[in-house]
N, C-alpha and C positions, 0 to 999 in steps of 0.2 A: 582472142578467143582461147579459154581454156581449153583442152581436150575434154572430148565425153568419153570417158571408158567405158561407160555402162553401155553405150550404143556401138562399140568399136565391132562387133558382128554383123552390124545393117548395113543398108546400102548409103553411098555417102550421100546420095539425094536425100532420105530421110536424115541423115546426121545434121547436114544443111539446112532444112526446114525446121527440127531441133532446135540447132544453134541460132536460128532466127529468132525462133519465137521465145529462146532463153535470152535472148541478148533485150528483146524489146519488152521483156516483161510480163509476157503474155501467158509463157508456158504453166507457171504456177498457177494463177488464178483459172485456166483451163481444166486442168486437170483436179482442182478443187472444186468447180461445179459438177465436172462429170462423176466425182466421187466424194460427195458432202459427208456420207457419215463415218461415225468410227465404231469398231465393234466390241462388245461389252467382254472378251475373252482375255482376262489379264493376267490369271492366277496359271501355274503350270498343271494343277488339277483341272480346270475349265480346257484346258488346251489338249492335254489327254483325251478328256470325254469328247471334245468336238474330231480329234484326229480318230479315235476308236467308232464314231459314228459313221464317219465317212466311209473308213476303211470297212466296216461292217455291211454299208450300203453298195460299194462298188471291188472290192476285195476280199470277198469272204473267205478264198482257199490260201492268201497270203500267209506269210507267218506271224505270228504275233507279236506284236512293240513290247519291249518290255520298261521302257520308258519314253517318255514324249515331255519335252520342257523347251521355255525360251532358253537361249544362251547369250547373255550379254557380251560373251569373249568373242563372239563369233563376228570374225573382221570381212565386210561385204563383198568385198571384191577379190581377197584372197581365196574364202571357203564360201562362196556364191552367198545365195539367201537362207540355206538351210543345209543340214548335215544330216545325212543318215550311215550308220554304223552298226556294225555285228561286233559284240562282245564274246571273245569265246574265251571260255573258263574250263581249267582241267581238274578235276577232283577224280584223283586216283587215274582208272581206266575210262572214265565217262568225261565227256567233251561236254558242256553247255555253250549253248550259241545263245545270246540275247541282242535282239535288234533295239535299236536306240535311235529317236528322231529329235533331231535339236533344229529348234526354229530361232534365226536371229531375232535377239531382246529388240530390235526396231519396230517388229511387226506386233508388238503391243499396241502400237498409236496410229494404225493405219487403218485403210476401209478396208469392209469384211471382204471387200472382193478382192483384194492383194493376199489377204491372210488364208482364204481358200486358194488360191494361187499355190502360195507355196506349201500348203500342205499338200494339195493333190501333187505337186512335183516329187517332192518327196517318198509320198505313199508308191509313186510308181515306180521309183527307183526299189522297192521292197521287189520286184517284180523284173526289172530291167535294169543292171548295173549301170549300162551306158545311155547316151542321148541318141540312140539309136529312132529309125521308124518306127518301131514298135512303141518306145517308149512314148513319143509324141501322140503316138493313135490313142495310148490308152490315158495321156492326159488330158487329150481333148474329148475322151469319153467321159472321163469323171467332172470334166468345167470344158463345155462346149465352146466358151469364148474366152479360153485360155490362152492362146496366142498374143489377143490383143490386150488382155492382163500383164501378160509379161511384159510386152511393148512400152506399156502405159505406167509401169513397174519402175520398169527402168530409164522414163523420162521423169516419176517423181525423184528416184532416185540422184538423178542429173540435177534435178532442180535445187534438192537440197544440197548437194555436195558444191553447186555453184551461190550457196547463202540463201536460198530462197525459202 
C-alpha cells in the first residue's frame, strides 16, 4: 500500500483503518455520503466576502486583510492547505503591512464544511502564528467541528491522491 502522507501525524491505528477502507474502495463513498454538497464560492470576490464575514463575526479586532484569493499554485503537501502572509512595503519612512490569505485552488470544488475549515484555520493564524493550544482553541471557537473536519479533509485528500 502507498504511504498516507496526509495522515502521517495521526496514530497508526487510525492510519490502518483509513488504509483498509481505502483498499476496500469504501473511503471515497463514505466521505461522499457524509459531505454530499458543493459550495457556490467560486470567484475570488465571493471568497473575499465569505472570509470577511467570518472575520467580522469572530475576529473583530484582528488586523484587516488586504487580499483574499484562491491560489492554484499552492502545493497541498508542501504549503499545507492555505497560506497567510504579511507583505511589508516601505514608502519613505512609512512601513505599510498588508495581510494576505490564500486558499488552495482545489477548495473551489469541495463541500462547504471543508472550505469553512480551511478559512477558519487561516484566519486563526492572524491571531496566532504557530499551531499552539490557543490557536486550536480559536479554531474550535469559530468552527466547533474543526478537528473532525480536518481529519475528514485529510481523508478526502488521501482518496484523491490514490486516484479515487
